[in-house]
C-alpha positions in Angstrom: 99.8 11.4 28.4 102.9 9.8 29.9 103.8 8.3 26.6 103.8 11.7 24.9 105.9 13.2 27.7 108.4 10.3 27.4 108.6 10.8 23.7 109.2 14.5 24.1 112.0 13.8 26.6 113.5 11.2 24.3 113.6 13.7 21.4 115.0 16.4 23.5 117.7 14.1 25.0 118.7 12.9 21.5 119.0 16.4 20.2 121.0 17.5 23.2 123.3 14.5 22.8 123.9 15.4 19.1 124.6 19.0 20.0 127.0 17.9 22.7 128.8 15.7 20.2 129.1 18.5 17.7 130.4 21.0 20.2 132.9 18.4 21.6 134.2 17.6 18.2 134.5 21.3 17.4 136.5 21.9 20.6 138.8 18.9 20.0 139.5 20.0 16.4 140.2 23.6 17.5 142.8 22.3 20.0 144.3 19.9 17.5 144.7 22.6 14.8 146.1 25.1 17.3 148.7 22.5 18.3 149.8 21.8 14.7 149.7 25.4 13.5 153.2 26.5 12.4 154.7 29.0 14.8 156.6 32.1 13.5 160.2 31.9 14.3 161.5 34.7 16.5 163.4 37.3 14.5 167.2 37.1 15.1 168.9 40.4 15.1 172.1 40.2 13.1 175.0 42.5 13.0 176.0 43.8 9.5 179.3 42.4 8.5 182.1 44.6 7.2 183.4 43.8 3.8 187.0 42.7 4.0 189.4 44.1 1.4 192.5 42.0 0.8 
């Protein structure tokens, strides 16, 4: 009976380790892509120039 319990614990631990690895990789990639995402440049308000007649 102890062998079956140990087997069940081993299976659960391996599934949990795989799930943790997947979620950790997902989090790392989300942060990495957020850091390399191009940021929109702030709009610069320009004053219209007057046409000069010479």
